[in-house]
KEZA-980415 format. One record per atom (N, C-alpha, C): residue in three letters; x, y negated, z. Coordinates in steps of 0.001 Angstrom, whole numbers, plus 500000, padded with zeros to 6 digits. Layout:
KEZA-980415
ALAXYZ...
***
This chain:
KEZA-980415
MET699299824356777851MET700373824863778405MET700224824082779921ALA700406824790780919ALA700787824116782348ALA702225823412782197VAL702020822212782908VAL703492821685783758VAL704105822328784736ALA705186822611784792ALA705708823121785809ALA705831822174786939PRO705476822473788346PRO705482821526789397PRO706717820868789740GLN706890819496789831GLN707987818706790404GLN708552819125791639LEU707458819493792608LEU707671819441794116LEU707360820909794370PRO707722821631795482PRO707011822596795869PRO705216822108796186HIS704502823125796254HIS703015822937796356HIS702721822238797502ARG703450822508798599ARG703244822164799837ARG703362820691800115ASP704510820209799350ASP704768818593799353ASP703817817871798536GLU703316818642797681GLU702347817769796665GLU701003817470797420VAL700511818116798601VAL699470817703799594VAL699438816540800002GLY698381815575799525GLY698505814412800159GLY699010813418799546ARG699763813680798311ARG700340812803797390ARG699452812067796338ASP699627810831795718ASP698561810195795010ASP698808810815793662PRO697468811575793233PRO697632812359791900PRO697925811480790742GLY697640810181790706GLY698016809326789691GLY696607809418788752ARG696589808961787543ARG695705808869786630ARG695440810000785889PRO694174810803786090PRO694004812100785407PRO694124811782783695GLY694808812513782837GLY694792812262781462GLY694035813345780811ILE693442812634779939ILE692474813456778748ILE693049813277777181GLY693400814681776637GLY693377814510775290GLY692344814584774550VAL692293813734773335VAL691166813871772631VAL691587813828771278THR690916814605770284THR691130814937768997THR690118815231768314SER690128814690767027SER688860815157765981SER689254816178765213HIS690441816503765245HIS690950817575764249HIS690442818943764617PRO689961820006763873PRO689606821278764342PRO690622822186764692ALA690579822718766065ALA691591823582766327ALA691806824965765767LEU690448825269765231LEU690433826709764538LEU690247826809763252GLY690340825561762411GLY690282825456761107GLY689154824988760422THR687936825276761313THR686366824777760873THR686377823376761000PRO685383822819759971PRO685419821476759896PRO684864820992761349VAL684898819627761916VAL684364819154762936VAL683093818490762313HIS682039818677762870HIS680644818094762484HIS680876816551762561ARG680315816042761535ARG680090814223761557ARG679773813555763054GLU678601814487763209GLU677834813977764621GLU678654813915765802ALA679732814859765935ALA680602815178767201ALA681676813961767385VAL682234813445766094VAL683461812570766297VAL682754811048766864PRO681748810503766677PRO681536809428767095PRO681346809171768783PRO680701810384769412PRO680675810364770789PRO682118810282771583CYS682801810915770715CYS684166810975771643CYS684769809493771333ALA684496808791770267ALA685058807383770486ALA684305806434771339VAL682887806766771501VAL682205805878772351VAL682678805852773846ARG682872807312774395ARG683253807434775439ARG684657807225775971ARG685330807281775081ARG686836806683775133ARG687090805571776166PRO686479804347776204PRO686625803390776833PRO685685803557778196LEU684933804330778066LEU684186804574779621LEU685300805203780625LEU686028806336779954LEU686924807361780596LEU688142806356780947ASP688307805376780164ASP689571804616780338ASP689243803844781653GLU688013803118781525GLU687155802414782615GLU687263803063784119LEU687249804493784025LEU686814805462785088LEU688185805600785616GLY689304805201785086GLY690746805492785573GLY691383806524785058HIS691008807243783938HIS691601808154783051HIS692443807688782044ASP693556808314781802ASP694452808023780552ASP693938808839779472VAL693527808263778400VAL692810809047777163VAL693754808623776098VAL694623809748775686VAL695307809918774528VAL694958810735773406ASP695155810197772144ASP695176811192771282ASP696036812562771317ALA695462813548770918ALA696290815078771210ALA695869815761770160GLU696959816671769881GLU696587817724768782GLU697354818914769055PRO696617819865770050PRO697317820924770512PRO697869821753769449ALA698993822439769615ALA699525823330768917ALA698723824512769399LEU698006825220768429LEU697222826357768703LEU697032827300767584ASN697354828473768077ASN697449829653766713ASN695651829865766775GLY694939829619766015GLY693553830075765916GLY693307831518765984ASP694073832297765199ASP693787833853765347ASP694015834321766756ARG695165833734767323ARG695599834401768674ARG694622834107769981PHE694205832660769529PHE693212832231770450PHE691947832783770368LEU691609833149769243LEU690204833860768998LEU690298835219769747ARG691656836037769261ARG691511837236769963ARG691721837403771382GLY692221836348772187GLY692250836246773468GLY690802835916773917PHE690120835108773331PHE688731834524773792PHE688002835922773866LEU687865836740772596LEU687213837668772539LEU687335838879773459ALA688430838969773681ALA689073839807774868ALA688338839359776291MET688474838269776481MET688038837791777809MET686628837782777788VAL685814837512776668VAL684263837859776707VAL683917839386776886LEU684659840196775860LEU684358841766776157LEU684550842266777645HIS685606841671778417HIS686103842131779832HIS684890841635780602LEU684364840399780542LEU683064840000781340LEU682003840862780993ARG681752841331779917ARG680596841920779658ARG680902843473780258LEU681862843936780439LEU682386845097781165LEU681899844977782498MET682433843947783090MET682412843556784519MET680830843339784955VAL680011842825783985VAL678555842736784302VAL677871844066784259ASP678358844885783169ASP677769846107782878ASP678115847079784449GLU679168846741784685GLU679594847516786077GLU678833847128787278ALA678806845923787126ALA678043845394788418ALA676431845779788380LYS675996845816787224LYS674421846154787199LYS674460847937787447ALA675373848426786790ALA675505850045787336ALA675656850495788664GLY676139849472789439GLY676275849855790633GLY677697850409791133PRO678056850915792227PRO679224851289792708PRO679673852584792208ALA678661853497791776ALA679001854776791466ALA679606854869790240ALA679406853943789096ALA679814853622787821ALA681143853660787791VAL681815854090786871VAL683502854194786896VAL683395854011785510MET684209852831785057MET684716852260783658MET685563853067783347THR685521854099782236THR686764854842781764THR686977854032780426ARG688067854446779948ARG688950853787778525ARG687862854059777554SER687415855382777476SER686379855722776211SER685077855227776233ARG684714854829777396ARG683455854278777679ARG683499852818777403ALA684759852212777935ALA684844850953777390ALA684950850539775943ARG685590851710775303ARG685600851471773766ARG684183851345773115ARG683419852412773588ARG682092852614773193ARG681290851498773337CYS681353850793774466CYS680803849460774882CYS681015848414774009CYS682252848033773833CYS682819846833773360CYS683454846783772076TRP683803847976771316TRP684626847788770228TRP683693848657769272PRO683622847959768021PRO682870848652767001PRO683279850111766400ARG682569850931766115ARG683016852528765725ARG683815852445764715ARG684684853119764468ARG685349853494763439ARG684761854086762366PRO684894854076761177PRO684078854815760316PRO684453856343760404ASP683566857254760271ASP684024858619760306ASP684515859246758933PRO685748859509758973PRO686579860321757917PRO685635861118756976GLN685186862120757890GLN684350863467757707GLN683167862867756941ARG682362861720756966ARG681286861207756343ARG681310860801755067
***
């Protein structure tokens, strides 16, 4: 979540930004296990990041995995629609029914 600015943006220009912060965790955000080979590189890079001037802290963000996945999938589907529209040219109009056919699985037909 973004932190509210302490000053108006125009007053932030030219200020020393301080040390950038990086949060590190080896706990899975979505409940899936973290691969054992992914954990050591984080530990190895931690001193390097600190040496480069970053504040590296352990962090475990509160994340609702289901909500995150729904939002992520919605974003990916929206991007697909944008690419499809760009390929189709300016004459193509994305209608709601066309978007449904393009991006969402069809519901089973109760008549069948």
